[in-house]
C-alpha positions as CSV (number, residue, x, y, z in Angstrom):
1,M,55.6,122.1,149.9
2,E,57.7,121.5,146.9
3,R,58.9,124.7,145.1
4,K,57.7,124.7,141.5
5,V,58.7,126.7,138.5
6,M,56.2,127.8,135.8
7,L,57.2,128.5,132.2
8,I,55.1,130.9,130.1
9,G,55.5,132.0,126.5
10,S,54.0,132.0,123.1
11,I,52.9,129.0,121.1
12,G,56.1,127.4,119.7
13,A,58.5,129.3,121.9
14,G,60.1,126.1,123.1
15,K,58.6,125.8,126.6
16,S,57.8,122.1,126.4
17,T,61.2,121.2,124.8
18,L,62.9,123.3,127.5
19,V,61.0,121.4,130.2
20,K,62.1,118.0,128.7
21,H,65.7,119.1,128.6
22,L,65.7,120.5,132.1
23,L,64.3,117.2,133.4
24,N,66.8,115.2,131.2
25,D,63.7,113.6,129.6
26,K,64.7,112.2,126.2
27,T,61.1,111.7,124.9
28,P,59.9,114.2,122.3
29,A,58.0,117.2,123.4
30,S,54.4,117.6,122.3
31,K,52.0,120.5,122.2
32,T,50.8,121.4,125.7
33,Q,47.0,121.5,125.8
34,S,46.5,122.4,129.5
35,L,48.6,123.1,132.6
36,D,51.2,120.3,132.6
37,Y,52.8,119.5,135.9
38,N,56.2,117.8,135.3
39,D,58.0,117.1,138.6
40,W,59.0,120.6,139.7
41,L,58.2,122.3,136.4
42,I,54.8,123.6,135.3
43,D,54.4,123.8,131.5
44,T,51.7,126.2,130.2
45,P,50.0,126.3,126.8
46,G,51.1,129.2,124.7
47,E,47.5,130.3,124.3
48,Y,47.5,131.3,128.0
49,A,50.2,133.9,127.3
50,E,48.9,135.0,124.0
51,N,45.3,135.6,125.0
52,P,44.6,138.2,127.8
53,M,41.5,136.2,128.8
54,F,43.9,133.5,130.1
55,Y,46.2,135.8,132.1
56,R,44.0,135.1,135.2
57,S,44.9,131.4,135.0
58,L,48.6,132.3,134.8
59,M,48.4,134.6,137.7
60,A,46.4,132.1,139.8
61,T,48.9,129.3,139.0
62,S,51.8,131.5,139.9
63,F,50.6,131.3,143.5
64,E,51.7,127.6,143.4
65,T,55.2,128.5,142.3
66,A,58.4,130.0,143.6
67,L,59.5,131.3,140.2
68,V,58.1,132.2,136.7
69,I,60.2,131.8,133.6
70,M,59.2,134.0,130.7
71,V,60.3,132.3,127.5
72,Q,61.0,134.2,124.3
73,D,61.8,132.5,121.0
74,S,64.7,134.2,119.4
75,T,63.2,133.5,115.9
76,N,60.0,135.4,116.7
77,D,60.2,139.2,116.8
78,R,56.7,139.6,118.2
79,N,56.3,140.4,121.9
80,I,53.2,138.7,123.3
81,F,53.7,140.0,126.8
82,P,52.5,143.5,127.7
83,P,55.1,146.0,129.0
84,G,55.9,145.2,132.7
85,F,54.0,141.9,132.6
86,S,56.3,140.3,135.1
87,S,55.3,142.8,137.8
88,G,51.8,141.1,137.9
89,F,53.2,137.9,139.4
90,P,53.6,137.5,143.2
91,V,56.9,135.7,142.7
92,P,60.2,136.6,141.0
93,C,60.4,136.1,137.2
94,I,63.4,135.4,135.0
95,G,63.7,135.3,131.2
96,V,64.9,132.5,128.9
97,I,65.7,133.1,125.3
98,T,65.4,129.9,123.3
99,K,66.7,128.7,119.9
100,I,69.8,130.9,120.0
101,D,71.6,128.7,117.5
102,H,68.8,128.8,114.9
103,P,69.8,130.4,111.5
104,D,67.0,132.9,111.9
105,A,67.8,133.8,115.5
106,K,67.7,137.4,116.4
107,V,69.1,137.2,119.9
108,V,69.6,140.9,120.6
109,T,66.0,141.6,119.4
110,A,64.7,138.8,121.6
111,Q,66.5,140.2,124.5
112,Q,65.1,143.7,123.9
113,I,61.6,142.3,123.5
114,L,61.8,140.3,126.8
115,Q,63.3,143.2,128.7
116,Q,60.2,145.3,128.0
117,S,58.0,142.8,129.9
118,L,60.6,141.5,132.4
119,I,61.0,144.4,134.9
120,Q,64.0,142.8,136.6
121,G,65.4,139.3,136.7
122,E,68.1,137.2,135.2
123,L,68.3,136.4,131.4
124,W,69.4,133.1,130.1
125,F,70.2,132.1,126.5
126,T,69.6,128.5,125.5
127,S,69.6,126.0,122.7
128,C,68.0,122.6,123.1
129,V,69.7,121.5,119.9
130,T,73.3,122.1,121.2
131,N,72.3,122.1,124.9
132,Q,73.9,125.5,125.2
133,G,72.9,127.1,128.5
134,I,70.7,124.2,129.6
135,N,72.9,122.6,132.2
136,E,73.8,126.0,133.7
137,L,70.1,127.0,133.8
138,R,69.2,123.6,135.5
139,E,71.9,124.1,138.1
140,R,70.8,127.7,138.8
141,L,67.2,126.7,139.1
142,W,68.1,123.8,141.5
143,R,70.2,126.2,143.7
144,W,67.5,128.9,143.6
145,R,64.7,126.4,144.6
146,N,66.8,125.1,147.4
147,D,68.4,128.3,148.7
148,K,65.2,130.3,149.2
């Protein structure tokens, strides 16, 4: 069975754009309307993370994965995940902070927000505009998926 990685986060956090960059797909990202399986990545609608009624879908889908990526937009100072949210998944979770090069980025705040919900796990800082952190994250995910 192929090891998949699921991305979760708020509407507009940059999940779909991050998926496109991790897959070296040059086509523009579009709003995700339902679970979107892209090769080894599963993109989820932001509504699934923002509405507790959909948490069940995220938890169920995580059983198909080897890793969950919790995505936090550095320009959004709202935490949509409850404290300790990552502990509800049966697989490890890591955090990715997006849009770190944006003029309105508050990277330290984003890190603090994410760490409230991510009990333990690596944190990655990315920009899909400058590609900062993307190649390193892709390589780390490739190694992680193949080492375990």
